[in-house]
N, CA, C and O of each residue as an XYZ file, in Angstrom:
584
protein
N      66.351     -2.596     81.002
C      66.362     -1.139     80.986
C      67.269     -0.699     82.117
O      66.933     -0.872     83.288
N      68.396     -0.141     81.783
C      69.378      0.198     82.799
C      69.092      1.523     83.506
O      69.469      1.672     84.668
N      68.450      2.479     82.864
C      68.194      3.774     83.473
C      66.716      3.895     83.831
O      65.857      3.703     82.971
N      66.413      4.205     85.070
C      65.028      4.287     85.542
C      64.240      5.390     84.858
O      63.009      5.376     84.886
N      64.932      6.356     84.240
C      64.271      7.509     83.639
C      64.186      7.431     82.113
O      63.710      8.378     81.486
N      64.622      6.359     81.512
C      64.645      6.237     80.058
C      63.624      5.234     79.538
O      63.095      4.406     80.279
N      63.371      5.336     78.251
C      62.517      4.372     77.553
C      63.178      4.040     76.230
O      63.974      4.822     75.709
N      62.845      2.881     75.691
C      63.405      2.502     74.393
C      62.375      1.712     73.603
O      61.421      1.167     74.157
N      62.590      1.666     72.310
C      61.788      0.844     71.417
C      62.574     -0.431     71.155
O      63.735     -0.375     70.749
N      61.951     -1.569     71.382
C      62.637     -2.839     71.162
C      62.576     -3.258     69.702
O      63.581     -3.675     69.127
N      61.373     -3.146     69.092
C      61.256     -3.504     67.679
C      59.921     -3.047     67.128
O      58.989     -2.745     67.874
N      59.849     -3.002     65.813
C      58.620     -2.766     65.083
C      58.540     -3.863     64.032
O      59.521     -4.146     63.344
N      57.375     -4.474     63.911
C      57.204     -5.572     62.962
C      55.748     -5.621     62.508
O      54.868     -5.031     63.135
N      55.516     -6.319     61.433
C      54.164     -6.456     60.900
C      53.623     -7.850     61.186
O      54.370     -8.788     61.467
N      52.310     -7.954     61.107
C      51.651     -9.256     61.220
C      50.327     -9.186     60.467
O      49.790     -8.099     60.256
N      49.802    -10.335     60.063
C      48.482    -10.325     59.434
C      47.454     -9.751     60.402
O      47.605     -9.877     61.617
N      46.427     -9.132     59.878
C      45.385     -8.541     60.710
C      44.767     -9.597     61.622
O      44.334    -10.655     61.165
N      44.734     -9.295     62.905
C      44.168    -10.213     63.878
C      45.114    -11.318     64.309
O      44.741    -12.169     65.116
N      46.352    -11.319     63.779
C      47.322    -12.338     64.158
C      47.756    -12.165     65.596
O      47.598    -11.089     66.172
N      48.299    -13.215     66.177
C      48.688    -13.135     67.584
C      50.174    -12.862     67.774
O      50.574    -12.430     68.855
N      50.992    -13.095     66.778
C      52.422    -12.816     66.910
C      52.910    -12.077     65.678
O      52.359    -12.215     64.586
N      53.952    -11.294     65.881
C      54.522    -10.575     64.744
C      55.360    -11.530     63.912
O      55.884    -12.525     64.413
N      55.472    -11.211     62.660
C      56.200    -12.064     61.736
C      57.696    -12.001     62.015
O      58.256    -10.921     62.205
N      58.331    -13.152     62.038
C      59.785    -13.178     62.152
C      60.418    -13.254     60.773
O      61.640    -13.191     60.642
N      59.601    -13.389     59.757
C      60.089    -13.350     58.381
C      59.678    -12.018     57.768
O      58.665    -11.449     58.175
N      60.419    -11.515     56.819
C      60.122    -10.207     56.250
C      59.022    -10.254     55.197
O      59.206     -9.748     54.090
N      57.885    -10.855     55.527
C      56.796    -10.980     54.573
C      55.472    -10.749     55.277
O      55.181    -11.401     56.280
N      54.676     -9.842     54.770
C      53.326     -9.629     55.291
C      52.356     -9.844     54.149
O      52.472     -9.197     53.109
N      51.415    -10.729     54.325
C      50.415    -10.958     53.303
C      49.057    -10.635     53.888
O      48.900    -10.568     55.107
N      48.107    -10.440     53.051
C      46.775    -10.200     53.568
C      45.902     -9.484     52.573
O      46.329     -9.133     51.473
N      44.664     -9.275     52.984
C      43.697     -8.611     52.128
C      43.823     -7.110     52.214
O      44.792     -6.533     51.721
N      42.843     -6.472     52.841
C      42.810     -5.015     52.851
C      43.330     -4.413     54.148
O      43.155     -3.215     54.371
N      43.968     -5.210     55.016
C      44.510     -4.670     56.265
C      45.557     -5.597     56.857
O      45.565     -6.805     56.623
N      46.438     -4.983     57.634
C      47.427     -5.725     58.409
C      47.745     -4.896     59.641
O      47.269     -3.768     59.775
N      48.543     -5.446     60.537
C      48.871     -4.730     61.767
C      50.369     -4.488     61.882
O      51.191     -5.272     61.406
N      50.694     -3.367     62.535
C      52.070     -3.023     62.849
C      52.164     -3.023     64.370
O      51.384     -2.354     65.047
N      53.123     -3.776     64.902
C      53.289     -3.919     66.345
C      54.602     -3.265     66.760
O      55.658     -3.551     66.195
N      54.520     -2.378     67.760
C      55.695     -1.697     68.288
C      55.872     -2.144     69.735
O      54.967     -1.986     70.555
N      57.041     -2.703     70.045
C      57.338     -3.157     71.401
C      58.290     -2.169     72.060
O      59.317     -1.807     71.485
N      57.942     -1.731     73.281
C      58.702     -0.696     73.998
C      58.928     -1.129     75.437
O      58.233     -2.006     75.949
N      59.909     -0.505     76.086
C      60.100     -0.702     77.525
C      60.582      0.596     78.132
O      61.197      1.425     77.462
N      60.291      0.761     79.426
C      60.689      1.978     80.138
C      61.219      1.610     81.509
O      60.860      0.579     82.079
N      62.082      2.472     82.029
C      62.599      2.290     83.379
C      61.509      2.501     84.417
O      60.463      3.074     84.114
N      61.746      2.045     85.630
C      60.714      2.017     86.668
C      60.173      3.396     87.032
O      58.980      3.519     87.313
N      60.988      4.417     87.039
C      60.506      5.762     87.386
C      59.659      6.329     86.247
O      58.546      6.800     86.480
N      60.174      6.286     85.025
C      59.448      6.828     83.884
C      58.161      6.053     83.623
O      57.145      6.653     83.272
N      58.182      4.738     83.787
C      57.030      3.890     83.459
C      55.777      4.227     84.259
O      54.668      3.913     83.827
N      55.935      4.856     85.410
C      54.777      5.213     86.245
C      54.655      6.719     86.444
O      53.925      7.163     87.330
N      55.350      7.508     85.643
C      55.427      8.957     85.851
C      54.205      9.738     85.379
O      53.976     10.854     85.845
N      53.428      9.186     84.480
C      52.319      9.926     83.900
C      52.746     10.923     82.842
O      51.912     11.662     82.317
N      54.024     10.957     82.520
C      54.584     11.852     81.501
C      53.973     11.507     80.140
O      53.924     10.328     79.788
N      53.511     12.479     79.372
C      52.970     12.182     78.043
C      54.064     11.769     77.054
O      55.217     12.186     77.170
N      53.682     10.955     76.094
C      54.593     10.518     75.038
C      53.793     10.282     73.772
O      52.565     10.203     73.807
N      54.488     10.170     72.664
C      53.873      9.851     71.381
C      54.677      8.734     70.734
O      55.906      8.782     70.689
N      53.972      7.735     70.236
C      54.572      6.697     69.400
C      54.017      6.903     67.998
O      52.804      6.984     67.808
N      54.913      6.988     67.016
C      54.488      7.174     65.637
C      55.106      6.101     64.759
O      56.264      5.724     64.935
N      54.314      5.613     63.807
C      54.826      4.675     62.807
C      54.748      5.345     61.435
O      53.788      6.049     61.122
N      55.775      5.109     60.632
C      55.850      5.658     59.286
C      56.401      4.562     58.390
O      57.366      3.885     58.744
N      55.787      4.393     57.232
C      56.265      3.393     56.273
C      57.060      4.062     55.166
O      56.846      5.230     54.842
N      57.976      3.303     54.598
C      58.680      3.742     53.402
C      58.520      2.652     52.357
O      58.866      1.496     52.598
N      57.997      3.023     51.197
C      57.809      2.109     50.078
C      59.114      2.099     49.287
O      59.405      3.036     48.544
N      59.891      1.045     49.450
C      61.194      0.935     48.793
C      61.025      0.821     47.286
O      61.833      1.360     46.529
N      59.990      0.130     46.845
C      59.746     -0.048     45.417
C      59.470      1.284     44.730
O      60.011      1.553     43.657
N      58.632      2.117     45.342
C      58.255      3.401     44.738
C      59.156      4.556     45.178
O      59.182      5.606     44.534
N      59.894      4.362     46.276
C      60.783      5.409     46.767
C      60.081      6.542     47.497
O      60.580      7.667     47.523
N      58.915      6.254     48.096
C      58.134      7.292     48.785
C      57.465      6.717     50.031
O      57.420      5.502     50.225
N      56.948      7.615     50.872
C      56.050      7.208     51.951
C      54.706      6.916     51.286
O      54.159      7.808     50.637
N      54.149      5.713     51.416
C      52.924      5.359     50.709
C      51.639      5.857     51.368
O      50.547      5.524     50.907
N      51.749      6.646     52.435
C      50.549      7.124     53.128
C      49.694      7.979     52.194
O      50.215      8.793     51.432
N      48.376      7.785     52.260
C      47.433      8.579     51.464
C      46.106      8.620     52.192
O      45.959      8.021     53.258
N      45.147      9.316     51.629
C      43.815      9.341     52.236
C      43.156      7.964     52.168
O      42.238      7.686     52.940
N      43.601      7.112     51.271
C      43.029      5.772     51.131
C      43.798      4.707     51.909
O      43.206      3.719     52.345
N      45.087      4.886     52.088
C      45.936      3.905     52.770
C      46.643      4.587     53.945
O      47.504      5.443     53.741
N      46.278      4.208     55.170
C      46.779      4.916     56.368
C      48.049      4.295     56.933
O      48.036      3.724     58.023
N      49.137      4.406     56.194
C      50.416      3.833     56.616
C      51.059      4.585     57.781
O      51.772      3.975     58.578
N      50.826      5.887     57.898
C      51.414      6.700     58.966
C      50.369      6.922     60.049
O      49.271      7.407     59.777
N      50.723      6.559     61.290
C      49.783      6.703     62.407
C      50.550      7.046     63.674
O      51.761      6.846     63.756
N      49.819      7.572     64.671
C      50.455      7.850     65.955
C      49.444      7.744     67.080
O      48.238      7.877     66.875
N      49.971      7.499     68.279
C      49.171      7.537     69.501
C      49.878      8.468     70.487
O      51.106      8.552     70.505
N      49.100      9.151     71.291
C      49.635      9.986     72.361
C      48.970      9.545     73.651
O      47.747      9.594     73.777
N      49.772      9.118     74.600
C      49.287      8.605     75.881
C      50.222      9.079     76.984
O      51.039      9.976     76.778
N      50.090      8.461     78.171
C      50.974      8.754     79.294
C      51.700      7.484     79.713
O      51.179      6.377     79.573
N      52.920      7.663     80.233
C      53.660      6.541     80.806
C      52.954      6.142     82.104
O      53.030      6.859     83.102
N      52.273      5.004     82.086
C      51.650      4.456     83.298
C      51.245      3.013     83.029
O      51.277      2.552     81.888
N      50.868      2.312     84.078
C      50.517      0.900     83.939
C      49.216      0.709     83.164
O      49.032     -0.323     82.519
N      48.315      1.685     83.216
C      47.060      1.592     82.458
C      47.345      1.481     80.963
O      46.631      0.781     80.245
N      48.378      2.165     80.496
C      48.753      2.139     79.082
C      49.800      1.074     78.757
O      50.382      1.086     77.673
N      50.039      0.158     79.689
C      50.881     -0.999     79.390
C      52.342     -0.917     79.770
O      53.105     -1.833     79.462
N      52.756      0.145     80.426
C      54.161      0.266     80.803
C      54.437     -0.491     82.085
O      53.540     -0.558     82.926
N      55.586     -1.054     82.294
C      56.870     -0.726     81.683
C      57.176     -1.467     80.383
O      58.188     -1.174     79.747
N      56.340     -2.415     79.969
C      56.587     -3.140     78.710
C      55.391     -2.945     77.792
O      54.469     -3.760     77.775
N      55.413     -1.882     77.046
C      54.309     -1.455     76.181
C      54.349     -2.187     74.854
O      55.407     -2.359     74.249
N      53.161     -2.619     74.409
C      52.998     -3.160     73.069
C      51.893     -2.332     72.402
O      50.728     -2.414     72.790
N      52.263     -1.547     71.414
C      51.301     -0.721     70.680
C      50.984     -1.414     69.363
O      51.885     -1.799     68.617
N      49.688     -1.566     69.084
C      49.252     -2.243     67.865
C      48.477     -1.244     67.005
O      47.496     -0.650     67.454
N      48.930     -1.071     65.776
C      48.297     -0.172     64.821
C      47.712     -1.012     63.687
O      48.369     -1.937     63.209
N      46.492     -0.709     63.251
C      45.889     -1.396     62.113
C      45.992     -0.509     60.881
O      45.508      0.623     60.871
N      46.622     -1.034     59.855
C      46.768     -0.318     58.585
C      45.681     -0.825     57.650
O      45.617     -2.015     57.338
N      44.821      0.097     57.204
C      43.725     -0.255     56.300
C      44.085      0.205     54.896
O      44.467      1.355     54.676
N      43.953     -0.709     53.962
C      44.313     -0.445     52.569
C      43.050     -0.374     51.722
O      42.499     -1.408     51.343
N      42.594      0.817     51.428
C      41.442      1.000     50.557
C      41.849      1.116     49.095
O      40.999      1.184     48.208
N      43.164      1.139     48.850
C      43.695      1.149     47.485
C      44.883      0.198     47.435
O      46.030      0.634     47.341
N      44.611     -1.088     47.497
C      45.659     -2.101     47.509
C      46.493     -2.062     46.229
O      47.684     -2.374     46.256
N      45.879     -1.683     45.113
C      46.619     -1.644     43.851
C      47.822     -0.698     43.906
O      48.803     -0.902     43.191
N      47.752      0.335     44.751
C      48.852      1.302     44.847
C      50.110      0.694     45.456
O      51.207      1.208     45.241
N      49.967     -0.393     46.213
C      51.115     -0.989     46.907
C      51.237     -2.498     46.678
O      52.102     -3.140     47.274
N      50.409     -3.053     45.850
C      50.433     -4.493     45.570
C      51.806     -4.908     45.043
O      52.284     -4.367     44.046
N      52.433     -5.866     45.714
C      53.729     -6.373     45.286
C      54.901     -5.464     45.613
O      55.999     -5.669     45.095
N      54.697     -4.470     46.456
C      55.780     -3.537     46.801
C      56.534     -3.996     48.047
O      55.959     -4.596     48.954
N      57.828     -3.701     48.069
C      58.646     -3.907     49.259
C      58.555     -2.660     50.120
O      58.701     -1.545     49.619
N      58.313     -2.842     51.420
C      58.181     -1.717     52.342
C      58.985     -1.966     53.609
O      59.426     -3.085     53.872
N      59.170     -0.908     54.388
C      59.827     -1.002     55.686
C      59.130     -0.014     56.611
O      58.784      1.094     56.201
N      58.924     -0.425     57.875
C      58.332      0.460     58.879
C      59.394      1.029     59.804
O      60.384      0.371     60.124
N      59.165      2.266     60.225
C      59.981      2.951     61.211
C      59.063      3.390     62.336
O      57.931      3.803     62.085
N      59.535      3.305     63.579
C      58.756      3.761     64.731
C      59.608      4.731     65.540
O      60.818      4.555     65.680
N      58.951      5.754     66.068
C      59.628      6.698     66.948
C      58.836      6.826     68.236
O      57.610      6.712     68.241
N      59.545      7.062     69.319
C      58.967      7.337     70.637
C      59.504      8.689     71.057
O      60.717      8.886     71.126
N      58.598      9.632     71.340
C      59.013     10.981     71.729
C      58.249     11.401     72.978
O      57.058     11.125     73.120
N      58.962     12.076     73.884
C      58.355     12.552     75.111
C      58.958     13.903     75.477
O      60.092     14.208     75.109
N      58.190     14.705     76.204
C      58.622     16.038     76.580
C      59.846     16.069     77.467
O      60.523     17.093     77.543
N      60.148     14.965     78.142
C      61.326     14.952     79.022
C      62.576     14.479     78.274
O      63.484     13.894     78.865
N      62.605     14.740     76.980
C      63.755     14.444     76.129
C      63.968     12.956     75.868
O      65.047     12.569     75.419
N      62.981     12.119     76.136
C      63.092     10.711     75.773
C      62.754     10.599     74.292
O      61.657     10.955     73.861
N      63.702     10.105     73.533
C      63.448      9.854     72.125
C      64.099      8.525     71.760
O      65.206      8.212     72.199
N      63.401      7.769     70.964
C      63.922      6.483     70.509
C      63.432      6.247     69.086
O      62.417      6.799     68.663
N      64.161      5.429     68.367
C      63.880      5.167     66.962
C      64.252      3.729     66.665
O      65.277      3.238     67.138
N      63.428      3.053     65.885
C      63.744      1.688     65.481
C      63.173      1.454     64.082
O      62.128      2.001     63.729
N      63.868      0.638     63.291
C      63.364      0.279     61.969
C      63.068     -1.208     61.930
O      63.753     -2.016     62.556
N      62.038     -1.546     61.184
C      61.627     -2.934     61.061
C      62.244     -3.597     59.851
O      62.942     -2.949     59.071
N      61.992     -4.880     59.689
C      62.512     -5.601     58.518
C      61.738     -5.217     57.256
O      60.607     -4.738     57.330
N      62.348     -5.430     56.126
C      61.666     -5.227     54.850
C      60.585     -6.296     54.720
O      60.799     -7.460     55.058
N      59.421     -5.879     54.222
C      58.351     -6.851     53.998
C      57.684     -6.586     52.658
O      57.805     -5.499     52.093
N      56.982     -7.590     52.162
C      56.303     -7.528     50.875
C      54.808     -7.492     51.109
O      54.273     -8.333     51.832
N      54.124     -6.528     50.508
C      52.661     -6.492     50.569
C      52.125     -7.186     49.333
O      52.372     -6.752     48.208
N      51.403     -8.249     49.543
C      50.912     -9.036     48.425
C      49.573     -9.630     48.787
O      49.454    -10.316     49.802
N      48.571     -9.382     47.983
C      47.243     -9.937     48.190
C      46.987    -10.949     47.080
O      46.774    -10.572     45.928
N      47.008    -12.223     47.424
C      46.854    -13.295     46.434
C      45.514    -13.204     45.712
O      45.448    -13.477     44.514
N      44.442    -12.827     46.414
C      43.123    -12.730     45.790
C      43.122    -11.677     44.680
O      42.567    -11.909     43.606
N      43.733    -10.535     44.931
C      43.810     -9.477     43.926
C      44.600     -9.954     42.725
O      44.207     -9.696     41.587
N      45.701    -10.641     42.954
C      46.545    -11.109     41.859
C      45.822    -12.166     41.018
O      45.967    -12.174     39.796
N      45.047    -13.056     41.645
C      44.290    -14.064     40.902
C      43.256    -13.400     40.012
O      43.107    -13.780     38.851
N      42.529    -12.398     40.543
C      41.529    -11.699     39.739
C      42.185    -10.986     38.554
O      41.632    -10.966     37.454
N      43.358    -10.405     38.778
C      44.080     -9.690     37.729
C      44.535    -10.661     36.637
O      44.454    -10.350     35.449
N      45.011    -11.830     37.047
C      45.553    -12.804     36.110
C      44.463    -13.535     35.322
O      44.579    -13.719     34.110
N      43.404    -13.947     36.023
C      42.395    -14.783     35.392
C      41.068    -14.073     35.153
O      40.142    -14.668     34.600
N      40.962    -12.816     35.559
C      39.780    -12.002     35.328
C      38.585    -12.526     35.981
O      37.511    -11.936     35.869
């Protein structure tokens, strides 16, 4: 981080629910939930400033051509905190759990996550993640073999 007053998003990626590392391949599998991990960093002044910020994640369903967020599937989420060591700065890792109460709506779909970082002091950052496939093998087996 070259500027003490800036922050940036390093990456956004998915991982199986409860996994310890984000996927380096563009594939997320799982049952009714998975996690989205956003990695951020901030300069030394901003990281301890107490300035409020918001990190938001938004998915885009490439297969359907829409944001798949609904009352049943919480693909879009955000947190609002302050830049400080209590919240993990200067190297913040934000973990969001996406719960799928309607897996059939996105089963076998290609998706991509986007993350934004916004703060009142004009800090804004944006990053897009790799394309991934949502696929639940258990659901597909039940569909195929009843």
